[in-house]
ROPAGU-950902 format. One record per residue (C-alpha): residue number from 1; x, y, z. Coordinates in Angstrom, 3 decimals, padded with zeros to 6 digits, always signed. Layout:
<rs>
{semi->NUM&east->X&north->Y&up->Z} $
...
</rs>
This chain:
<rs>
{semi->1&east->+075.349&north->+055.566&up->+073.818} $
{semi->2&east->+078.463&north->+053.752&up->+074.930} $
{semi->3&east->+079.212&north->+050.085&up->+074.126} $
{semi->4&east->+079.215&north->+047.371&up->+076.868} $
{semi->5&east->+082.996&north->+047.048&up->+076.472} $
{semi->6&east->+083.374&north->+050.517&up->+078.053} $
{semi->7&east->+083.430&north->+048.805&up->+081.478} $
{semi->8&east->+086.916&north->+047.507&up->+080.636} $
{semi->9&east->+088.278&north->+051.060&up->+080.397} $
{semi->10&east->+090.680&north->+052.018&up->+083.192} $
{semi->11&east->+088.750&north->+055.207&up->+084.070} $
{semi->12&east->+085.478&north->+053.293&up->+084.367} $
{semi->13&east->+087.193&north->+050.761&up->+086.609} $
{semi->14&east->+088.467&north->+053.665&up->+088.721} $
{semi->15&east->+084.891&north->+054.933&up->+089.024} $
{semi->16&east->+083.670&north->+051.510&up->+090.143} $
{semi->17&east->+086.381&north->+051.425&up->+092.793} $
{semi->18&east->+085.439&north->+054.943&up->+093.930} $
{semi->19&east->+081.767&north->+053.972&up->+094.246} $
{semi->20&east->+082.721&north->+050.964&up->+096.365} $
{semi->21&east->+085.009&north->+053.085&up->+098.570} $
{semi->22&east->+082.359&north->+055.787&up->+098.882} $
{semi->23&east->+080.100&north->+053.316&up->+100.700} $
{semi->24&east->+082.390&north->+053.862&up->+103.678} $
{semi->25&east->+081.101&north->+057.183&up->+105.127} $
{semi->26&east->+083.327&north->+060.208&up->+105.584} $
{semi->27&east->+084.648&north->+061.051&up->+102.123} $
{semi->28&east->+083.130&north->+061.977&up->+098.747} $
{semi->29&east->+082.957&north->+060.347&up->+095.338} $
{semi->30&east->+085.386&north->+062.834&up->+093.765} $
{semi->31&east->+087.880&north->+062.333&up->+096.612} $
{semi->32&east->+087.838&north->+058.583&up->+096.021} $
{semi->33&east->+087.703&north->+058.893&up->+092.220} $
{semi->34&east->+090.690&north->+061.198&up->+091.863} $
{semi->35&east->+092.387&north->+059.010&up->+094.477} $
{semi->36&east->+093.764&north->+061.674&up->+096.805} $
{semi->37&east->+096.110&north->+059.868&up->+099.186} $
{semi->38&east->+096.937&north->+061.027&up->+102.715} $
{semi->39&east->+100.599&north->+060.579&up->+103.581} $
{semi->40&east->+100.138&north->+062.064&up->+107.068} $
{semi->41&east->+097.713&north->+064.315&up->+108.926} $
{semi->42&east->+097.248&north->+065.639&up->+112.462} $
{semi->43&east->+096.004&north->+068.783&up->+114.222} $
{semi->44&east->+098.893&north->+070.870&up->+112.869} $
{semi->45&east->+099.551&north->+069.666&up->+109.324} $
{semi->46&east->+098.534&north->+067.438&up->+106.444} $
{semi->47&east->+100.324&north->+065.955&up->+103.431} $
{semi->48&east->+098.095&north->+064.812&up->+100.575} $
{semi->49&east->+099.124&north->+063.758&up->+097.076} $
{semi->50&east->+097.503&north->+062.816&up->+093.778} $
{semi->51&east->+098.909&north->+060.921&up->+090.801} $
{semi->52&east->+098.497&north->+061.915&up->+087.122} $
{semi->53&east->+096.027&north->+059.229&up->+086.047} $
{semi->54&east->+093.464&north->+059.135&up->+083.243} $
{semi->55&east->+090.649&north->+060.617&up->+085.317} $
{semi->56&east->+092.771&north->+063.459&up->+086.726} $
{semi->57&east->+094.806&north->+064.813&up->+083.796} $
{semi->58&east->+094.232&north->+067.566&up->+081.265} $
{semi->59&east->+094.994&north->+067.684&up->+077.558} $
{semi->60&east->+098.711&north->+068.162&up->+078.330} $
{semi->61&east->+098.878&north->+064.818&up->+080.161} $
{semi->62&east->+099.550&north->+066.469&up->+083.519} $
{semi->63&east->+097.278&north->+067.014&up->+086.516} $
{semi->64&east->+094.259&north->+069.124&up->+085.523} $
{semi->65&east->+093.577&north->+072.579&up->+086.997} $
{semi->66&east->+090.399&north->+071.176&up->+088.563} $
{semi->67&east->+092.311&north->+068.493&up->+090.445} $
{semi->68&east->+094.961&north->+071.003&up->+091.557} $
{semi->69&east->+092.252&north->+073.203&up->+093.070} $
{semi->70&east->+090.560&north->+070.283&up->+094.840} $
{semi->71&east->+093.891&north->+069.122&up->+096.247} $
{semi->72&east->+094.693&north->+072.594&up->+097.594} $
{semi->73&east->+091.253&north->+072.940&up->+099.191} $
{semi->74&east->+091.422&north->+069.479&up->+100.779} $
{semi->75&east->+094.928&north->+069.988&up->+102.120} $
{semi->76&east->+094.124&north->+073.388&up->+103.596} $
{semi->77&east->+090.998&north->+072.066&up->+105.327} $
{semi->78&east->+092.328&north->+068.722&up->+106.567} $
{semi->79&east->+094.859&north->+070.167&up->+108.994} $
{semi->80&east->+092.040&north->+072.163&up->+110.647} $
{semi->81&east->+089.506&north->+069.325&up->+110.854} $
{semi->82&east->+091.581&north->+067.478&up->+113.429} $
{semi->83&east->+090.954&north->+070.252&up->+115.947} $
{semi->84&east->+087.162&north->+070.417&up->+115.707} $
{semi->85&east->+085.819&north->+066.927&up->+116.429} $
{semi->86&east->+083.034&north->+065.011&up->+114.722} $
{semi->87&east->+080.160&north->+067.378&up->+115.576} $
{semi->88&east->+081.499&north->+070.251&up->+113.476} $
{semi->89&east->+082.432&north->+070.755&up->+109.837} $
{semi->90&east->+084.504&north->+073.281&up->+107.935} $
{semi->91&east->+083.110&north->+075.667&up->+105.313} $
{semi->92&east->+085.516&north->+077.606&up->+103.110} $
{semi->93&east->+085.375&north->+081.387&up->+103.650} $
{semi->94&east->+088.213&north->+082.427&up->+101.328} $
{semi->95&east->+091.031&north->+080.764&up->+099.420} $
{semi->96&east->+094.004&north->+082.209&up->+097.558} $
{semi->97&east->+096.518&north->+080.519&up->+095.270} $
{semi->98&east->+099.645&north->+082.006&up->+093.714} $
{semi->99&east->+101.068&north->+079.909&up->+090.881} $
{semi->100&east->+104.710&north->+079.808&up->+089.812} $
{semi->101&east->+104.080&north->+078.848&up->+086.196} $
{semi->102&east->+105.595&north->+075.394&up->+086.736} $
{semi->103&east->+103.391&north->+072.606&up->+085.370} $
{semi->104&east->+103.206&north->+069.503&up->+087.558} $
{semi->105&east->+105.279&north->+066.627&up->+086.228} $
{semi->106&east->+104.295&north->+063.442&up->+088.035} $
{semi->107&east->+102.704&north->+063.400&up->+091.478} $
{semi->108&east->+101.365&north->+066.652&up->+092.936} $
{semi->109&east->+101.743&north->+067.052&up->+096.705} $
{semi->110&east->+099.960&north->+069.508&up->+099.014} $
{semi->111&east->+101.814&north->+070.138&up->+102.274} $
{semi->112&east->+099.587&north->+072.214&up->+104.547} $
{semi->113&east->+099.864&north->+073.687&up->+108.040} $
{semi->114&east->+097.309&north->+075.100&up->+110.457} $
{semi->115&east->+098.380&north->+078.661&up->+111.307} $
{semi->116&east->+095.912&north->+080.298&up->+113.701} $
{semi->117&east->+092.289&north->+081.083&up->+114.521} $
{semi->118&east->+090.728&north->+084.457&up->+113.816} $
{semi->119&east->+090.609&north->+086.480&up->+117.032} $
{semi->120&east->+088.036&north->+088.929&up->+118.384} $
{semi->121&east->+085.089&north->+087.733&up->+116.293} $
{semi->122&east->+081.899&north->+085.791&up->+116.765} $
{semi->123&east->+082.086&north->+082.232&up->+115.529} $
{semi->124&east->+085.258&north->+080.273&up->+114.817} $
{semi->125&east->+087.497&north->+080.625&up->+111.786} $
{semi->126&east->+090.659&north->+078.654&up->+111.214} $
{semi->127&east->+093.510&north->+079.816&up->+108.956} $
{semi->128&east->+095.904&north->+077.524&up->+107.089} $
{semi->129&east->+098.634&north->+077.640&up->+104.440} $
{semi->130&east->+099.778&north->+075.167&up->+101.783} $
{semi->131&east->+102.538&north->+074.487&up->+099.279} $
{semi->132&east->+101.840&north->+072.508&up->+096.105} $
{semi->133&east->+104.947&north->+070.758&up->+094.836} $
{semi->134&east->+105.801&north->+068.299&up->+092.085} $
{semi->135&east->+109.101&north->+066.620&up->+092.733} $
{semi->136&east->+111.459&north->+069.403&up->+093.806} $
{semi->137&east->+109.500&north->+072.092&up->+091.934} $
{semi->138&east->+107.128&north->+074.547&up->+093.605} $
{semi->139&east->+103.848&north->+074.726&up->+091.666} $
{semi->140&east->+101.836&north->+077.067&up->+093.911} $
{semi->141&east->+101.484&north->+078.503&up->+097.400} $
{semi->142&east->+098.124&north->+079.088&up->+099.012} $
{semi->143&east->+096.203&north->+080.130&up->+102.083} $
{semi->144&east->+092.611&north->+079.833&up->+103.228} $
{semi->145&east->+090.178&north->+080.616&up->+106.019} $
{semi->146&east->+087.470&north->+078.159&up->+107.063} $
{semi->147&east->+084.380&north->+078.696&up->+109.185} $
{semi->148&east->+083.971&north->+075.983&up->+111.796} $
{semi->149&east->+080.264&north->+075.173&up->+111.867} $
{semi->150&east->+078.241&north->+072.833&up->+114.072} $
{semi->151&east->+076.510&north->+069.868&up->+112.487} $
{semi->152&east->+072.702&north->+069.655&up->+112.864} $
{semi->153&east->+071.568&north->+068.478&up->+116.299} $
{semi->154&east->+072.355&north->+064.827&up->+116.815} $
{semi->155&east->+074.380&north->+064.509&up->+113.587} $
{semi->156&east->+077.952&north->+063.264&up->+113.626} $
{semi->157&east->+080.262&north->+063.793&up->+110.641} $
{semi->158&east->+082.309&north->+060.624&up->+110.130} $
{semi->159&east->+086.068&north->+061.116&up->+109.847} $
{semi->160&east->+087.774&north->+060.738&up->+106.474} $
{semi->161&east->+088.346&north->+056.965&up->+106.405} $
{semi->162&east->+091.603&north->+056.802&up->+104.449} $
{semi->163&east->+093.859&north->+058.936&up->+106.639} $
{semi->164&east->+095.022&north->+056.361&up->+109.178} $
{semi->165&east->+094.754&north->+053.461&up->+106.722} $
{semi->166&east->+095.159&north->+053.072&up->+102.980} $
{semi->167&east->+092.033&north->+052.271&up->+100.957} $
{semi->168&east->+091.844&north->+048.803&up->+099.376} $
{semi->169&east->+092.965&north->+048.572&up->+095.757} $
{semi->170&east->+090.098&north->+046.353&up->+094.631} $
{semi->171&east->+087.094&north->+046.647&up->+096.946} $
{semi->172&east->+084.244&north->+044.354&up->+095.912} $
{semi->173&east->+081.317&north->+045.894&up->+094.057} $
{semi->174&east->+078.241&north->+044.106&up->+092.771} $
{semi->175&east->+076.902&north->+046.261&up->+089.920} $
{semi->176&east->+073.412&north->+044.910&up->+090.588} $
{semi->177&east->+073.560&north->+046.496&up->+094.067} $
{semi->178&east->+074.022&north->+050.085&up->+092.834} $
{semi->179&east->+071.522&north->+052.613&up->+094.103} $
{semi->180&east->+070.093&north->+055.356&up->+091.874} $
{semi->181&east->+072.850&north->+057.863&up->+092.667} $
{semi->182&east->+075.624&north->+055.325&up->+092.082} $
{semi->183&east->+074.105&north->+054.246&up->+088.749} $
{semi->184&east->+073.837&north->+057.908&up->+087.692} $
{semi->185&east->+077.506&north->+058.539&up->+088.483} $
{semi->186&east->+078.730&north->+055.367&up->+086.760} $
{semi->187&east->+076.663&north->+056.060&up->+083.630} $
{semi->188&east->+078.061&north->+059.593&up->+083.522} $
{semi->189&east->+081.626&north->+058.273&up->+083.725} $
{semi->190&east->+080.929&north->+055.708&up->+080.999} $
{semi->191&east->+079.421&north->+058.307&up->+078.660} $
{semi->192&east->+082.215&north->+060.813&up->+079.378} $
{semi->193&east->+084.887&north->+058.213&up->+078.574} $
{semi->194&east->+083.111&north->+057.325&up->+075.325} $
{semi->195&east->+082.658&north->+060.969&up->+074.322} $
{semi->196&east->+086.243&north->+061.943&up->+075.175} $
{semi->197&east->+087.681&north->+059.106&up->+073.072} $
{semi->198&east->+085.321&north->+059.852&up->+070.198} $
{semi->199&east->+086.082&north->+063.602&up->+070.223} $
{semi->200&east->+089.737&north->+063.403&up->+071.213} $
{semi->201&east->+089.327&north->+065.663&up->+074.261} $
{semi->202&east->+090.337&north->+065.013&up->+077.865} $
{semi->203&east->+087.934&north->+063.089&up->+080.081} $
{semi->204&east->+087.428&north->+065.785&up->+082.723} $
{semi->205&east->+086.100&north->+068.355&up->+080.269} $
{semi->206&east->+083.257&north->+065.971&up->+079.405} $
{semi->207&east->+082.747&north->+064.644&up->+082.929} $
{semi->208&east->+082.351&north->+068.158&up->+084.369} $
{semi->209&east->+080.847&north->+069.741&up->+081.207} $
{semi->210&east->+083.591&north->+072.372&up->+081.229} $
{semi->211&east->+082.461&north->+073.907&up->+077.940} $
{semi->212&east->+083.337&north->+077.607&up->+077.994} $
{semi->213&east->+081.807&north->+080.135&up->+075.610} $
{semi->214&east->+083.155&north->+083.552&up->+074.649} $
{semi->215&east->+081.137&north->+086.670&up->+075.504} $
{semi->216&east->+081.586&north->+090.304&up->+074.493} $
{semi->217&east->+083.583&north->+091.078&up->+077.654} $
{semi->218&east->+084.934&north->+087.681&up->+078.735} $
{semi->219&east->+083.545&north->+084.151&up->+078.929} $
{semi->220&east->+080.874&north->+082.003&up->+080.555} $
{semi->221&east->+080.556&north->+078.359&up->+081.505} $
{semi->222&east->+077.584&north->+076.240&up->+082.612} $
{semi->223&east->+078.394&north->+073.118&up->+084.637} $
{semi->224&east->+075.814&north->+070.451&up->+085.408} $
{semi->225&east->+075.576&north->+069.887&up->+089.155} $
{semi->226&east->+075.183&north->+066.447&up->+090.666} $
{semi->227&east->+076.571&north->+063.867&up->+093.096} $
{semi->228&east->+079.719&north->+063.467&up->+090.988} $
{semi->229&east->+080.984&north->+066.873&up->+092.192} $
{semi->230&east->+079.388&north->+067.028&up->+095.642} $
{semi->231&east->+081.179&north->+067.243&up->+098.981} $
{semi->232&east->+080.323&north->+065.319&up->+102.138} $
{semi->233&east->+077.225&north->+067.425&up->+102.821} $
{semi->234&east->+075.923&north->+067.525&up->+099.239} $
{semi->235&east->+077.122&north->+070.944&up->+098.035} $
{semi->236&east->+079.514&north->+071.452&up->+095.119} $
{semi->237&east->+082.972&north->+070.643&up->+096.492} $
{semi->238&east->+084.894&north->+073.832&up->+097.335} $
{semi->239&east->+087.877&north->+073.070&up->+095.116} $
{semi->240&east->+085.652&north->+072.184&up->+092.163} $
{semi->241&east->+083.602&north->+075.369&up->+092.308} $
{semi->242&east->+086.855&north->+077.351&up->+092.531} $
{semi->243&east->+088.238&north->+075.451&up->+089.537} $
{semi->244&east->+085.115&north->+076.243&up->+087.502} $
{semi->245&east->+085.834&north->+079.927&up->+088.094} $
{semi->246&east->+089.514&north->+079.487&up->+087.226} $
{semi->247&east->+088.771&north->+077.664&up->+083.960} $
{semi->248&east->+086.238&north->+080.304&up->+082.918} $
{semi->249&east->+088.621&north->+083.175&up->+083.796} $
{semi->250&east->+091.386&north->+081.603&up->+081.723} $
{semi->251&east->+089.004&north->+081.151&up->+078.778} $
{semi->252&east->+088.115&north->+084.854&up->+078.901} $
{semi->253&east->+091.676&north->+085.765&up->+077.916} $
{semi->254&east->+092.761&north->+082.812&up->+075.800} $
{semi->255&east->+095.765&north->+080.512&up->+075.548} $
{semi->256&east->+098.401&north->+083.250&up->+075.369} $
{semi->257&east->+097.714&north->+084.189&up->+079.003} $
{semi->258&east->+098.878&north->+082.206&up->+082.047} $
{semi->259&east->+096.736&north->+082.143&up->+085.191} $
{semi->260&east->+099.179&north->+083.461&up->+087.811} $
{semi->261&east->+097.024&north->+083.987&up->+090.887} $
{semi->262&east->+093.493&north->+083.640&up->+092.206} $
{semi->263&east->+091.636&north->+084.951&up->+095.250} $
{semi->264&east->+088.197&north->+083.514&up->+095.924} $
{semi->265&east->+085.506&north->+084.483&up->+098.411} $
{semi->266&east->+082.892&north->+081.844&up->+099.203} $
{semi->267&east->+079.442&north->+083.381&up->+099.689} $
{semi->268&east->+076.902&north->+080.536&up->+099.624} $
{semi->269&east->+076.816&north->+076.798&up->+098.821} $
{semi->270&east->+076.876&north->+075.672&up->+095.198} $
{semi->271&east->+073.420&north->+074.186&up->+094.670} $
{semi->272&east->+070.790&north->+073.619&up->+091.986} $
{semi->273&east->+070.781&north->+071.753&up->+088.685} $
{semi->274&east->+073.505&north->+073.900&up->+087.126} $
{semi->275&east->+076.327&north->+076.147&up->+088.259} $
{semi->276&east->+077.189&north->+079.094&up->+085.996} $
{semi->277&east->+080.479&north->+080.993&up->+085.886} $
{semi->278&east->+080.584&north->+084.427&up->+084.240} $
{semi->279&east->+083.985&north->+086.072&up->+083.701} $
{semi->280&east->+084.597&north->+089.720&up->+082.823} $
{semi->281&east->+087.989&north->+091.126&up->+081.817} $
{semi->282&east->+088.695&north->+094.032&up->+084.171} $
{semi->283&east->+092.140&north->+094.907&up->+082.816} $
{semi->284&east->+094.234&north->+093.645&up->+079.911} $
{semi->285&east->+097.626&north->+095.261&up->+079.480} $
{semi->286&east->+100.768&north->+094.288&up->+077.599} $
{semi->287&east->+102.101&north->+091.995&up->+080.339} $
{semi->288&east->+099.347&north->+091.453&up->+082.920} $
{semi->289&east->+095.577&north->+091.099&up->+083.055} $
{semi->290&east->+092.859&north->+090.889&up->+085.707} $
{semi->291&east->+089.573&north->+088.982&up->+085.429} $
{semi->292&east->+086.563&north->+089.059&up->+087.753} $
{semi->293&east->+084.437&north->+085.905&up->+087.847} $
{semi->294&east->+081.105&north->+085.231&up->+089.540} $
{semi->295&east->+079.949&north->+081.662&up->+090.033} $
{semi->296&east->+076.227&north->+081.295&up->+090.684} $
{semi->297&east->+073.936&north->+078.469&up->+091.740} $
{semi->298&east->+070.988&north->+077.402&up->+089.603} $
{semi->299&east->+068.744&north->+079.782&up->+091.547} $
{semi->300&east->+070.905&north->+082.730&up->+090.483} $
{semi->301&east->+072.324&north->+083.184&up->+093.980} $
{semi->302&east->+076.031&north->+084.018&up->+094.019} $
{semi->303&east->+078.117&north->+081.160&up->+095.406} $
{semi->304&east->+081.642&north->+082.429&up->+094.714} $
{semi->305&east->+083.423&north->+085.614&up->+093.689} $
{semi->306&east->+086.849&north->+085.211&up->+092.122} $
{semi->307&east->+089.478&north->+087.815&up->+091.222} $
{semi->308&east->+092.320&north->+086.382&up->+089.148} $
{semi->309&east->+095.586&north->+087.729&up->+087.795} $
{semi->310&east->+097.135&north->+086.582&up->+084.519} $
{semi->311&east->+100.504&north->+087.047&up->+082.824} $
{semi->312&east->+101.221&north->+087.002&up->+079.100} $
{semi->313&east->+103.149&north->+083.875&up->+078.148} $
{semi->314&east->+106.663&north->+084.173&up->+076.774} $
</rs>
């Protein structure tokens, strides 16, 4: 167990702020916790950035792969949401990222643009593109398609509250007023901070249980599901479930290989008590490699299929 003094830790204070902000409908805990900030957004584009803070960095001190994936997903979706109103939501159909090998140094910015809608099909799909940059350096380019789906009859999806206004720095929060879900999240953050400092590992690996294991033909990873990684409708957030696949694919090959590109197809929502990623090495040559990863819900139903490319590091 963690000591009472853990509440003085900066990451725990960030979690308390995120819980307070999350009481305003329209966002998610992870969006508030990682503190994604909207610089501008309208029906054609969005600019969102994230800072390298304790809750969002990896072991190298720079923005974690998980947070990069969430940022890309959020940026790609935001510029489409302005066109659909409050009685519809977006669901990711596919998402691709091509990395340049540049590690973010400082703030990471996603600049995204709505491109078109898929023609000649039933239903509505929007297409968008993004560029992830850190300073003047290009970190990745990406594209995605999103299904535009109606909300249940009579349900309105609140807009993201921190687009037109900045969130308060220190919103009030009475710890005695926490509901069961909020207490669960805060206790998880407290324990993850304590464990990461005791073991010397980064916070996110404990918070998300990103513990990969080698297999005969790749790697696997079981991640505990819960409200700490849920989106606005209660499923595993699209960027997080993609990141789980990316982390597992990278573990299949080891540190000498750089993740250079990823293409993901979203099949069903991430649900259940656990989410499992299973990666299989399809090709491993002298310079390049390919890994296929399936991410499944606790029921065993496939949620995501990922095909990733990797390059041997210099």
